[in-house]
VEXMARNU-837026 format. One record per residue (C-alpha): x, y, z. Coordinates in pm, whole numbers, padded with zeros to 5 digits. Last residue first. Example, Ala and Ser with C-alpha at 12.3 -4.5 7.8 and 13.67 -1.06 7.14 Angstrom:
REM residues 2
X=01367; Y=-00106; Z=00714
X=01230; Y=-00450; Z=00780
END
This chain:
REM residues 310
X=09051; Y=11063; Z=11368
X=09318; Y=10854; Z=11243
X=09453; Y=10748; Z=10903
X=09666; Y=10463; Z=10788
X=09731; Y=10480; Z=10411
X=09839; Y=10193; Z=10182
X=09923; Y=10290; Z=09810
X=09910; Y=10100; Z=09506
X=10052; Y=10122; Z=09158
X=09917; Y=09895; Z=08870
X=10086; Y=09711; Z=08623
X=10230; Y=09410; Z=08802
X=10195; Y=09183; Z=08493
X=09911; Y=08914; Z=08425
X=09736; Y=08594; Z=08504
X=09763; Y=08684; Z=08881
X=09597; Y=09010; Z=08820
X=09825; Y=09300; Z=08908
X=10044; Y=09439; Z=09163
X=10294; Y=09748; Z=09237
X=10386; Y=09873; Z=09570
X=10374; Y=10196; Z=09800
X=10366; Y=10164; Z=10189
X=10249; Y=10298; Z=10521
X=10182; Y=10659; Z=10424
X=10040; Y=10803; Z=10753
X=09779; Y=11023; Z=10801
X=09685; Y=11179; Z=11133
X=09389; Y=11421; Z=11149
X=09124; Y=11234; Z=10920
X=08888; Y=11516; Z=10832
X=08734; Y=11501; Z=10502
X=09024; Y=11656; Z=10347
X=09290; Y=11450; Z=10486
X=09192; Y=11153; Z=10304
X=09155; Y=11369; Z=09983
X=09492; Y=11499; Z=10048
X=09650; Y=11151; Z=10039
X=09486; Y=11052; Z=09732
X=09569; Y=11386; Z=09568
X=09950; Y=11344; Z=09659
X=09961; Y=10990; Z=09517
X=09809; Y=11099; Z=09193
X=09438; Y=11002; Z=09138
X=09263; Y=10797; Z=08854
X=08899; Y=10844; Z=08889
X=08556; Y=10673; Z=08776
X=08692; Y=10346; Z=08708
X=08436; Y=10037; Z=08579
X=08551; Y=10101; Z=08239
X=08409; Y=10022; Z=07894
X=08140; Y=10251; Z=07885
X=08321; Y=10562; Z=07954
X=08192; Y=10868; Z=08119
X=08326; Y=10813; Z=08441
X=08700; Y=10848; Z=08350
X=08813; Y=11170; Z=08544
X=09197; Y=11203; Z=08585
X=09306; Y=11372; Z=08915
X=09582; Y=11601; Z=08982
X=09679; Y=11771; Z=09307
X=09761; Y=12149; Z=09256
X=10033; Y=12360; Z=09373
X=10188; Y=12412; Z=09050
X=10070; Y=12120; Z=08827
X=10180; Y=11844; Z=09094
X=10205; Y=11468; Z=09038
X=09983; Y=11243; Z=08830
X=10262; Y=11065; Z=08661
X=10286; Y=10826; Z=08972
X=09906; Y=10702; Z=08924
X=09741; Y=10575; Z=09198
X=09568; Y=10264; Z=09303
X=09429; Y=10228; Z=09627
X=09452; Y=10143; Z=09970
X=09280; Y=10314; Z=10334
X=09353; Y=10127; Z=10642
X=09149; Y=10303; Z=10930
X=09231; Y=10387; Z=11269
X=09085; Y=10370; Z=11615
X=08744; Y=10470; Z=11652
X=08665; Y=10496; Z=11275
X=08269; Y=10491; Z=11204
X=08214; Y=10869; Z=11103
X=08568; Y=10874; Z=10924
X=08468; Y=10585; Z=10676
X=08150; Y=10777; Z=10610
X=08340; Y=11093; Z=10507
X=08565; Y=10871; Z=10304
X=08255; Y=10737; Z=10116
X=08126; Y=11071; Z=10073
X=08502; Y=11184; Z=09929
X=08475; Y=10905; Z=09685
X=08151; Y=11013; Z=09540
X=08129; Y=10864; Z=09191
X=08297; Y=10537; Z=09332
X=08508; Y=10273; Z=09146
X=08844; Y=10481; Z=09208
X=08750; Y=10481; Z=09592
X=08726; Y=10108; Z=09629
X=09063; Y=09941; Z=09588
X=09058; Y=09884; Z=09966
X=08872; Y=09974; Z=10279
X=08953; Y=09846; Z=10627
X=08814; Y=09995; Z=10941
X=08982; Y=09911; Z=11244
X=08858; Y=09996; Z=11618
X=08526; Y=10006; Z=11487
X=08209; Y=10242; Z=11577
X=07864; Y=10158; Z=11564
X=07692; Y=09984; Z=11283
X=07383; Y=10155; Z=11112
X=07364; Y=10476; Z=11382
X=07764; Y=10495; Z=11344
X=07725; Y=10536; Z=10961
X=07764; Y=10355; Z=10617
X=07488; Y=10440; Z=10379
X=07727; Y=10574; Z=10107
X=07949; Y=10257; Z=10176
X=07620; Y=10064; Z=10046
X=07511; Y=09824; Z=10325
X=07401; Y=09440; Z=10275
X=07549; Y=09333; Z=10577
X=07787; Y=09028; Z=10634
X=07889; Y=08904; Z=10988
X=08196; Y=08730; Z=11006
X=08158; Y=08431; Z=11215
X=08346; Y=08190; Z=10988
X=08347; Y=07816; Z=10955
X=08610; Y=07839; Z=10678
X=08401; Y=07640; Z=10428
X=08085; Y=07821; Z=10518
X=08218; Y=08177; Z=10489
X=08411; Y=08067; Z=10186
X=08108; Y=07961; Z=09996
X=07881; Y=08261; Z=10081
X=08160; Y=08502; Z=10031
X=08157; Y=08390; Z=09664
X=07786; Y=08372; Z=09620
X=07737; Y=08751; Z=09773
X=07680; Y=08959; Z=09446
X=07355; Y=08862; Z=09374
X=07238; Y=08916; Z=09021
X=06996; Y=09159; Z=08927
X=07221; Y=09372; Z=08731
X=07301; Y=09066; Z=08492
X=06903; Y=08995; Z=08441
X=06867; Y=09378; Z=08362
X=07117; Y=09357; Z=08079
X=07438; Y=09519; Z=08112
X=07630; Y=09766; Z=07873
X=07408; Y=10031; Z=07971
X=07545; Y=10043; Z=08338
X=07885; Y=10151; Z=08189
X=07726; Y=10465; Z=08005
X=07531; Y=10548; Z=08308
X=07824; Y=10516; Z=08536
X=07835; Y=10219; Z=08785
X=07820; Y=10266; Z=09136
X=07720; Y=09880; Z=09224
X=07388; Y=09850; Z=09321
X=07315; Y=09664; Z=08977
X=07555; Y=09399; Z=09071
X=07333; Y=09312; Z=09354
X=07364; Y=09306; Z=09758
X=07613; Y=09594; Z=09840
X=07892; Y=09533; Z=10052
X=07973; Y=09532; Z=10408
X=08174; Y=09304; Z=10634
X=08169; Y=09297; Z=11014
X=08421; Y=09134; Z=11211
X=08411; Y=09093; Z=11588
X=08672; Y=08968; Z=11846
X=08947; Y=09001; Z=11608
X=09176; Y=08701; Z=11615
X=09428; Y=08738; Z=11318
X=09202; Y=08494; Z=11098
X=08910; Y=08733; Z=11157
X=09093; Y=08993; Z=10988
X=09210; Y=08775; Z=10700
X=08837; Y=08650; Z=10678
X=08724; Y=08997; Z=10627
X=09014; Y=09087; Z=10390
X=08943; Y=08808; Z=10158
X=08581; Y=08848; Z=10191
X=08426; Y=08761; Z=09820
X=08333; Y=09094; Z=09779
X=08387; Y=09307; Z=10110
X=08326; Y=09626; Z=09992
X=08439; Y=09790; Z=10364
X=08573; Y=09527; Z=10592
X=08508; Y=09639; Z=10949
X=08683; Y=09538; Z=11292
X=08606; Y=09526; Z=11665
X=08944; Y=09433; Z=11828
X=08975; Y=09218; Z=12159
X=09255; Y=09007; Z=11977
X=09371; Y=09187; Z=11690
X=09693; Y=08964; Z=11705
X=09973; Y=08982; Z=11412
X=09917; Y=09356; Z=11389
X=09839; Y=09465; Z=11025
X=10131; Y=09639; Z=10872
X=09952; Y=09672; Z=10532
X=10260; Y=09594; Z=10308
X=10317; Y=09296; Z=10473
X=09996; Y=09144; Z=10316
X=10117; Y=09192; Z=09959
X=10183; Y=08823; Z=09906
X=09841; Y=08723; Z=09998
X=09630; Y=08974; Z=09798
X=09568; Y=08752; Z=09502
X=09366; Y=08893; Z=09230
X=09150; Y=08731; Z=08960
X=09074; Y=08447; Z=09231
X=09097; Y=08092; Z=09176
X=08977; Y=07979; Z=09534
X=09238; Y=07785; Z=09713
X=09158; Y=07434; Z=09852
X=09456; Y=07235; Z=09977
X=09308; Y=07158; Z=10313
X=09224; Y=07491; Z=10375
X=09004; Y=07775; Z=10236
X=09275; Y=07973; Z=10102
X=09130; Y=08266; Z=09949
X=09203; Y=08443; Z=09624
X=08973; Y=08702; Z=09578
X=08755; Y=08806; Z=09243
X=08615; Y=08474; Z=09197
X=08387; Y=08334; Z=08932
X=08189; Y=08044; Z=09066
X=08114; Y=07695; Z=08926
X=08458; Y=07573; Z=09010
X=08425; Y=07696; Z=09398
X=08090; Y=07533; Z=09398
X=08207; Y=07176; Z=09269
X=08527; Y=07202; Z=09490
X=08294; Y=07236; Z=09810
X=08081; Y=06926; Z=09696
X=08359; Y=06706; Z=09661
X=08493; Y=06833; Z=09999
X=08130; Y=06752; Z=10144
X=08118; Y=06418; Z=09968
X=08470; Y=06328; Z=10123
X=08771; Y=06294; Z=09965
X=08959; Y=05967; Z=10016
X=09098; Y=05946; Z=09674
X=09218; Y=06290; Z=09675
X=09112; Y=06518; Z=09406
X=09390; Y=06704; Z=09250
X=09304; Y=07099; Z=09322
X=08973; Y=07224; Z=09178
X=08936; Y=07585; Z=09070
X=09337; Y=07547; Z=08966
X=09579; Y=07827; Z=09072
X=09808; Y=07973; Z=08809
X=09515; Y=08111; Z=08618
X=09592; Y=08133; Z=08256
X=09273; Y=07996; Z=08093
X=09046; Y=08294; Z=08114
X=08718; Y=08234; Z=07999
X=08595; Y=08421; Z=07683
X=08347; Y=08701; Z=07738
X=07979; Y=08570; Z=07714
X=07845; Y=08846; Z=07923
X=07740; Y=08609; Z=08185
X=07775; Y=08832; Z=08484
X=08087; Y=08685; Z=08626
X=08235; Y=08677; Z=08260
X=08171; Y=09040; Z=08215
X=08343; Y=09117; Z=08500
X=08619; Y=08917; Z=08428
X=08667; Y=09058; Z=08070
X=08645; Y=09415; Z=08252
X=08923; Y=09312; Z=08491
X=09133; Y=09192; Z=08192
X=09075; Y=09525; Z=08023
X=09175; Y=09684; Z=08322
X=09486; Y=09506; Z=08356
X=09578; Y=09565; Z=07978
X=09613; Y=09929; Z=08057
X=09534; Y=10206; Z=07772
X=09457; Y=10466; Z=08036
X=09401; Y=10814; Z=07896
X=09520; Y=11147; Z=07959
X=09494; Y=11507; Z=07895
X=09675; Y=11800; Z=08046
X=09645; Y=12170; Z=07909
X=09890; Y=12425; Z=08001
X=09768; Y=12776; Z=07922
X=09789; Y=13128; Z=07773
X=10105; Y=13090; Z=07597
X=10061; Y=12757; Z=07471
X=10119; Y=12402; Z=07625
X=09968; Y=12100; Z=07530
X=10070; Y=11787; Z=07739
X=09978; Y=11428; Z=07657
X=09941; Y=11146; Z=07889
X=09919; Y=10783; Z=07816
X=09912; Y=10540; Z=08110
X=09983; Y=10151; Z=08076
X=10340; Y=10172; Z=08265
X=10424; Y=10512; Z=08136
X=10359; Y=10685; Z=07815
X=10417; Y=11050; Z=07783
X=10326; Y=11288; Z=07502
X=10474; Y=11639; Z=07448
X=10285; Y=11921; Z=07236
X=10419; Y=12274; Z=07197
X=10215; Y=12627; Z=07102
END
């Protein structure tokens, strides 16, 4: 019997080979997800230490002629934990854990979405919904769950939160940004598992990003996305380069039993593409791959963007 260990980009794999079988074991020791865990605990009032290494302050320098409305906005931003970095104009930028703005070209969004009806799945603070609106979409619908307790946590992960934490509303940041931007985006409290044409109709463009790895049933989510896609879907998620092929099989790591992680699955790039094809998307194109991370950390995550059509 032979054993080989591999460490790459925060992931650790071990391969054990004997005459009867090849066994692959893996674990993620990735500082990025520990940071995400600390951020989520802080968002829920879990008492984790506040991150002091953000590159954009919660409240930019106050102007002498600042209006009471501007001052109130800065105070609201400072009192909220942000996942998305959103430019609200007039020098006000939310101090999100992740900043997607530098990676926008990788998604190959049209400069103009005039006349298009678009959907943002799992919108959270709304970065993507507001970006789609900014590009001139005729109608933008954003969906997400209403409470933290509605997130698809594993039982062991759910047990780490109090009921008070699970009952907290999820849309505070979205509401602040929506008002500040004067947005017309319509937010609906709809779980991706309940997404259907009967609920919302069809859309020219559907965006779903960084969601599948957090879901117990990612294929069900993809099936529902397909059901409302009239034009094409932009599907992006994290992948692990080391999870390539084992013979003809695509590899996936299961992490749903861990109490310290919000990740159910880590997929290889081929497995992620095959999942999209497997639910019925007939045309699937890999637009880009890139690395990114939290604003206060390093680029330790590998990310892929697919465009998929029925």
